[in-house]
C-alpha positions in Angstrom: 16.6 -7.2 13.4 18.1 -7.3 9.9 15.7 -8.2 7.1 16.8 -10.7 4.4 15.7 -9.1 1.1 15.6 -12.5 -0.5 12.6 -13.4 1.6 10.5 -10.6 -0.1 8.7 -11.1 -3.4 7.1 -8.5 -5.6 3.3 -9.1 -5.8 2.0 -5.8 -6.9 3.3 -3.3 -9.5 0.9 -0.8 -11.0 0.4 2.6 -12.5 -2.7 4.7 -11.7 -4.4 7.9 -12.8 -6.4 9.6 -10.0 -9.7 10.8 -11.5 -11.5 11.8 -8.3 -10.1 13.3 -5.0 -10.4 10.8 -2.2 -10.3 7.8 -4.6 -8.7 4.7 -3.2 -7.1 1.8 -5.1 -7.1 -1.9 -4.1 -3.8 -3.6 -3.4 -4.2 -7.3 -4.1 -1.8 -9.6 -2.2 -1.3 -13.1 -3.6 -0.7 -14.6 -0.1 -1.0 -13.9 3.6 1.9 -12.0 5.0 2.9 -10.0 8.1 5.4 -7.6 6.5 5.3 -5.6 3.3 7.6 -3.1 1.6 5.6 -0.4 -0.1 7.0 2.2 -2.6 5.0 5.0 -4.2 6.4 7.3 -6.8 4.7 10.1 -8.7 6.1 11.4 -12.0 4.8 15.0 -11.4 6.1 15.2 -7.8 8.3 18.2 -6.8 11.0 18.1 -4.2 8.8 19.5 -1.5 6.2 16.6 -1.8 6.9 14.2 1.1 3.6 12.2 1.5 2.2 9.8 -1.0 -0.9 8.9 0.8 -2.3 6.3 3.2 -2.4 2.5 3.1 -5.4 1.1 4.9 -6.0 -2.5 6.0 -9.5 -3.7 6.5 -10.9 -6.9 7.9 -13.8 -8.2 5.9 -16.9 -9.2 7.9 -19.1 -10.6 5.2 -20.0 -9.1 1.8 -21.1 -5.7 3.0 -19.2 -5.0 6.2 -15.5 -4.3 6.9 -13.5 -2.9 9.9 -10.5 -0.6 9.5 -7.6 -2.3 11.2 -4.7 0.0 10.4 -3.9 3.2 8.6 -0.2 3.9 7.6 1.1 7.2 6.2 3.3 6.4 3.2 6.2 8.6 2.2 6.7 9.5 -1.5 9.6 7.9 -3.4 10.9 5.9 -0.4 10.5 2.3 0.4 8.8 1.7 3.7 8.5 -1.5 5.7 5.1 -2.0 7.3 3.6 -4.7 9.6 0.3 -6.2 8.6 -2.2 -8.3 10.4 -1.8 -11.7 8.7 -5.4 -12.8 8.2 -7.3 -14.4 5.3 -10.1 -11.8 5.3 -7.8 -8.8 5.0 -8.2 -6.1 2.3 -5.7 -3.4 1.5 -6.5 0.0 -0.1 -4.2 2.9 -1.0 -5.6 6.4 -0.9 -3.2 9.0 -2.5 -3.1 12.6 -1.2 -5.2 15.0 -3.2 -2.3 16.7 -5.1 -1.1 13.4 -6.8 -2.6 12.9 -10.2 -0.6 9.8 -11.3 1.5 7.3 -9.4 3.3 4.0 -9.4 2.7 1.6 -6.6 5.0 -1.4 -5.8 4.4 -3.9 -3.1 6.8 -6.6 -2.0 5.7 -9.1 0.7 7.6 -11.4 3.0 7.0 -15.1 2.4 5.8 -16.8 5.5 
């Protein structure tokens, strides 16, 4: 299947400083989607750094409860196409690997 790039829109473009190992960052999507293109870059990265971190999708079950639906390992400095569960109560969080101190995160989603 060939993807039509014109059906993807940029919905998230941010820069982050990691202050605590294991810290995760919310990825807010403006609409429900089933596909996303994620790119993570780190200014201090060396050539032997391959992994950026993990994108986790949760389903919300009320104010205090959520269930992990998927966990996707993201490469560093490469765009990756991922499939998402297209539900209203979905929350995305990005957790960088511990050696990344600062990073840029870009998310493009497919319009449904």
